[in-house]
C-alpha positions in Angstrom: 39.8 -71.6 42.6 42.5 -69.1 42.1 44.3 -67.1 44.7 42.8 -64.0 43.2 39.3 -65.2 44.2 40.4 -65.6 47.8 42.1 -62.2 47.8 38.8 -60.7 46.5 36.7 -62.5 49.1 39.0 -61.4 51.9 38.6 -57.7 50.7 34.8 -58.1 50.9 35.1 -59.5 54.4 37.3 -56.6 55.5 34.9 -53.9 54.2 31.8 -55.8 55.4 33.3 -55.7 58.9 34.0 -52.0 58.6 30.5 -51.2 57.3 28.9 -53.4 60.0 30.5 -51.2 62.6 28.9 -48.2 60.6 32.4 -46.7 60.2 32.3 -45.0 56.8 35.2 -42.8 57.8 37.4 -45.9 58.3 36.4 -47.4 54.9 37.1 -44.1 53.2 40.5 -43.7 54.8 41.4 -47.3 54.1 40.7 -46.9 50.4 42.2 -43.4 50.2 45.5 -44.6 51.8 45.7 -47.9 50.0 49.0 -47.6 48.0 49.5 -48.6 44.4 52.0 -51.5 44.1 55.1 -51.1 42.1 54.3 -53.2 39.0 51.5 -55.1 37.3 51.7 -58.5 35.8 49.7 -59.3 32.7 47.7 -61.9 34.7 46.5 -59.0 37.0 44.3 -57.3 34.4 41.5 -55.0 35.4 38.9 -57.3 33.9 40.3 -60.4 35.7 40.3 -58.6 39.0 36.8 -57.2 38.6 35.6 -60.7 37.7 37.2 -62.1 40.8 35.3 -59.6 42.9 32.1 -60.4 41.1 32.5 -64.1 41.7 33.5 -63.6 45.3 30.3 -61.4 45.7 28.2 -64.2 44.4 29.6 -66.6 47.0 29.6 -64.1 49.8 27.4 -64.9 52.8 25.4 -61.7 52.6 24.4 -59.1 50.0 27.4 -57.1 48.8 26.5 -53.4 48.5 28.1 -50.9 46.1 30.3 -49.3 48.7 31.7 -52.6 49.9 32.3 -53.9 46.4 33.9 -50.6 45.2 36.2 -50.3 48.2 37.3 -54.0 47.8 37.8 -53.6 44.1 39.8 -50.4 44.4 42.1 -51.8 47.0 42.6 -55.1 45.2 43.4 -53.2 41.9 45.9 -51.0 43.7 47.6 -53.9 45.4 48.1 -55.4 41.9 49.7 -52.2 40.6 46.7 -50.6 38.9 45.8 -47.0 39.6 42.1 -47.3 40.5 39.9 -44.6 42.0 36.7 -45.2 44.0 34.1 -42.6 43.1 31.1 -41.7 45.4 28.2 -40.0 43.8 24.6 -39.0 44.6 21.4 -38.0 42.8 18.8 -35.7 44.1 15.4 -37.1 43.0 14.9 -39.7 44.2 17.8 -39.3 46.6 20.2 -42.1 46.0 23.9 -42.6 46.6 26.2 -44.9 44.8 29.9 -45.9 44.6 31.9 -47.3 41.6 35.5 -47.7 40.5 37.3 -46.0 37.6 40.6 -46.7 36.1 42.0 -44.0 33.8 38.5 -42.2 33.9 36.8 -45.4 32.7 34.2 -47.2 34.9 35.3 -50.8 35.5 32.9 -52.3 37.9 29.6 -50.9 36.9 27.7 -49.7 33.8 29.7 -47.3 31.7 27.0 -44.6 31.9 26.9 -44.6 35.8 28.8 -41.2 36.0 26.0 -39.7 34.0 23.4 -40.6 36.6 25.1 -39.3 39.7 26.8 -36.0 40.7 30.3 -36.9 41.9 30.8 -36.1 45.6 34.3 -37.4 46.0 37.1 -39.5 44.5 39.5 -41.5 46.6 
């Protein structure tokens, strides 16, 4: 297994712990304040990082929810030098909230039409 898998798994652990404490504010602040690293290597492509998160989520001990997955993906992408943005949206009927990640305005960890289904509440 690659080091990227372990980094992805660790990010899932961190945000699972935060959400288990019901501390959305801490999750939000942690993502918002996560800096973008100086440079990106070709091995750290968006697709490769999103795949590492997906594989880590499969092996994770509990179900990984969209907020946890998106927070972990955003921070890992930023640590690898990619300007990622976590987006939080909601729909009214039936009420449902969702989180996803965008890079350059393109959804990278969900279906491409996800922004059409939800009104954006915030980007961080």
